[in-house]
Each structure stands twice: as C-alpha cells, then as structure tokens.
N, C-alpha and C positions, 0 to 999 in steps of 0.2 A: 898545806892547803891550797889548790889551784883557784884560781876566780875563774866564776863562772860568768859565760859569755854571755851577754844581754842579746837576745834575739828581735829585731824590730818587725811588726807587726806590720805587715804591708795595710792600709786603708784599702777599702773596697771602695768604691761610690755607693749609696744608696741608690735604689732605682723606684720609680713609682709603677704601681700596674693598675691599671683600670679596669673592670669586668665590664664590658658591653654586648648589645648582639652579636654576634658571628666570630666574636674572639676576646683578645685581652690585649692591652699596648704597654708596655716595658721599655722605656725609656729614660734617661737621665735628666736630672733636674735642668733644665734649659726653658728659656722663655717660651718658648712654642708648646713644649708640654705643658707649661702653666695654663697656657691657652686650653691646649684640648683638654686638659681636665675641667676648666672653668664651661664649657663648652658643654661639658657631658656632666654640667652638676643636676640634682636633684630641685633644687631650688630657680624657679623660674626667673627671678631677678638678678641672680649671678651670670646665668646663659643668656640673658639677653644682653647685659651689662659686656658680658666678654665677646659677645656677637658684635656688639656696636665698637668697640674700643677696637676688634680687629682692623677695622679698617684704615687707621693711623697706625696700626702697626706693621700692617703690609706694605704701605707708604714710607714707611721708615725702614723695614729689615726684610723686606717682600725678596728682596733679590737675594736672602742669604739661603733662602730655602732650595733643597734637590729632590729629587724626586720620592727620596726617601722620607723626609720630614715632612713632605706636603701631602703624603699619603697618613701620617699619622694625623696630622692635623684635620684632615677631612675625614678621621675616624670621628674624631671631635666633635665636629660638623653633623655627621651621619648622626649622630646621639642626639645633637642640639635640635634636628627636624623629628627624630624618632620621638623624644621628650613632649613635643610641643603639642599643644591639644586644644579645642574648641572649651572655653568653659564659660560660663557667666561673666566672671570677670577679665576673662582675654576671650572675646569671642574672635577674633582677626589674629590670634596667635601664628597661626601657622600660614596665613599668607606672609604677615609681616616678617617671619623667619625665613620664609622660601625666600621673599624679595633682597630682604639682606645677605643671604647667603650669596644668592646670584651678583647681586649688585658689586658685591668685592671684587669681581672679573677688572672691574675697572681700578682699583685702587693701587695698584704696581704701579712700578716707577718705569720699569722695564716690559715690553709687550711680551719677551719672550716667560716671564715670569706668569703671566695672565694664562699664556697658553696652558703653562703646566698648574696651573690653578684647573682649568677646565679639562687637561686631560686626567686627571687625578681623581674630577668628578665622576668622570664617567669611567675609570678604573675602580671606582669607591661602589658607584649605582652598581655595578655589573656584578660585582664582588659578594656584596650584602643583600642584591635583591629577594635571593629567596628565604630570607630570613625575614621578610618584610610579611605580616600577618595580613590580613583583608581589612583589618577597622584601620589599617594605617596607610594602603597600598595609595589611595586618593590622593596625600597629604604629599606624598614622595613622585607622584605623577606632578603634582603641581609643580614643586622644585624642578623635577625634570623640562617642563616645560621653561619656568624661568629662566635655568640655565640656557636652553636654546636660544632663548630671546637674547639674552646678553651677551652670548657667545658671537651672535650676528651683528649686534651693536658694536661690541668689540671690531670685528672685521669689519665693518662699514668705516673706524675709525684706524685703521690701521691696515690698509689696503695689501700692504707686503706681506702679514700673515696669513691671508687665506688661504695661501696654499697649504701651509702648517695645519689650519683649524680643518682643511679638507682633510688630510691626512690623518689625523686624530679623530675625527668621524670614520671612515673608513676602517680604520685599524680596531675601532672599539664598538660604539653602537650600531654602524651599518655594516660591520664585519658578520658575513655570512654565518661562520664557524660560532661567534657568539649569540647568533640569533637562533642556532641550532637547541642552544643550551636555555638563553631568557627572552623569549622572541616577543614580549610584551614592552619592554623599552625599547626595540626596535621599531615595532606598529606605533608604539605611541609618537614618537618622533618623527616617524612618515605622516602620521595623520595630521603634525601641527606643523609641520617644516615648513609650509608656503605661507600658512596664514602665520608664524611668526616671525619667516622672513620680512613679509610685506609689512608687517606692523613695526620691524626694526627699522626697515629701508625707506617706507615710504611710496607714494607715487614718482616721485621724482630721481627715482634710484639710478645710479652710476649702471651700466649697462656691464661694464669689466666687472665691479662689486657684485651686481644680481648673477651673472651667469657662473663668474666665478664658484660662488658659493651653491648655485644648482649642481654643480660639475658632482661632487660626490655623489648626489643620488644617481644620477644618470650613470657614472661609473661601477656604482654598486647595482644596480637594476638586474643586468645578466644573471648575476648571481644567485638571484631569488626565486623563488618558486613562483607560480603562477597567483597562488593570492596575493602576495606581495606586489606583485608585477603590476597586479588591478588596483591594488590601493595608492600604487605611485600615480598610475594613469589617471584613475579618478579623482584623484587629491591634488596631486602635484602638476601633471601635466597639461590635462584638460584645463579646469582653474587657471593656469597661468597664461593660455593662450585667451581663451574666452573672457578672462574678465583682471587679470593681473599685470598683463603686458605693459608696463609706462607708455604712456601716448607719445611721448616724444621717440619713444624708438622705431614708431611706425609713420614718422615725419616725411622720411625720405620717400618712400614709398605713395605716402598720400599725396606729396608735392609733385611726382611725376605722374599721377593721376588727374591730379588737377591743371596741369600745363596741357595733357591731351585731351581733357575737357573744355579749356579754355579753347585751342584751336577748332573742336568741334561747335561749340558755340559762336566763333567768329565767323566760321562757314554758312554757317545757318542763315542769318541777316543778309548777306550777299546771295543766296540763292530765293530766298524772299522777296529781294529787294529786285532780282532780274524778273520774276515772276508778274510781280505787281506791273512793273514796266510793259513786259508783253502786253499784260492785260488793257493797258491803257493804249496802247499800240493798237491794238484787235479791235478796241472801243471805238479808237480815231480813224480807222479805216472804214467800217460800218457807217458811220457818219458822214 
C-alpha cells in the first residue's frame, strides 16, 4: 500500500468584523484596528480610554497610516461620536468627545499625516451624513465646527500646508457636486467659516495665512447658487471687511492719510497767522 501524501492546509488569517451605522469594517488584526474596535465599543470607559490614548499612538505610529487605514480608523471615531450622549453622569460627553477628536489633528509628527487625518474626516462626514438621525445631527455639527477650527489652527502653525488644506476643502466640503447631495455640511461650514478662522488666528493674523485660508471660499463662490453666494457675502465677505480685518492690515493706508492730514494742519496755522498779522496792520493803520 502506498503512503498517503499529507496535504498541508493553509492557515487563513482571522478577520474582525464590526457592524456600525453605514456599513461594516473588515480588517486584519492590527493595532489600528484594535483602536477602531475600542472606539466603537458600547462601553463608555473603553471608548474614552481609546480616544485619549489615540494621541500618543499617533505621535508614535501616525506616519504609518495610509488613506485606507485612516478611513478605517475614522469609522471608529465616527461611531465614537455616534455613541456619545448627554447623560446625568456625563453631561459634557459630546463636547469632550468632539474636542478630543479634533485635537488629534496636532498629534502627528508629520504635517502630511495631519492633512490626511483632516481629509479622511471630511470623506467620512460626507459618506455617513445621510445615516445620521435628527437626534444626533447637532453633535455631529459640533464635531464639524471643531474640526474646522483645528484645521485653521494647524494651518497657522504650518503655513506651508495652507494650499494643501485649501485643496482638501475645495475637493470635499466646498465642492458643488457634494453640496448638491448633502448641502447641510457645506452650509454649516460657510456659516461658521469666518468665526472659526478668527478664533484660530486672532486679531494679529498673518495676512498671508488669513487670505490663504480665505482663498477656497472665494474660489468656490462662482460655482454655487445665489442662496449660498448670499451666505458667503453676508457671513464672510461683509463681516470680514467691517469687523474682522486685522488693524495692522490698514496701517499703510492710515499712515498715508495721517501724512496728508498733517500737511493740512500745518498749513492752517500759517494762514491764521497771516490773518492775525493783517488785522494788526489794519488796526495800526487806523490808529
């Protein structure tokens, strides 16, 4: 009898599957996937611990993330925000969660990784927005505003990335094609754009940074309908000129006006002096 040949069975790596609103995540067991699972946990303490530790994880291994891995992680962050609710025990859970997620923008050692983090947020928000019910819209708008604010803060610290950030805004949230599908995100960004820009940069903003971050708004302006153009004009352009223009941007004009004013003031005393002397001469002649 011939010996039977043993057939070696290939070991197939196990995968994890996580069902959350909007779809499922399937990936190999890796550290990033572990974070995704914990961020999407039903246990509040597990979620918040993972969210807190994510910053140090980004500082050490954030540069290893590509677009696909970052999207997987954002699925967990999205669900972490989804699960956050105001309760008697944790009344500020939603705000804390939104602020921590947005603050992770600055945890990466490479600015390009921070830009990837921002890009994947907008990708995720656009993809999942229609899955958000009315009861959860407000907290996701809070996250949206926090992410916009931290994007501006990041740009102020890395001026070399302003153009890349502008391209992300133009490609995703300020894109007319995306607005036609999900207008609420775009409107919300335009409504809060100038306020968050001002909060991030302050009154002594660098003109190059300020106008560099305003550029995506004005480039997108011609592509939108009249109602959005009105929002841009009323919420951004007019307040920008009347309220938020940093004073030092007007110094050159004011200095020029001051010089002209001084010339006029100097000429007046000479004229008044001539008048007085003429009057004195006339009085002397009469005497």
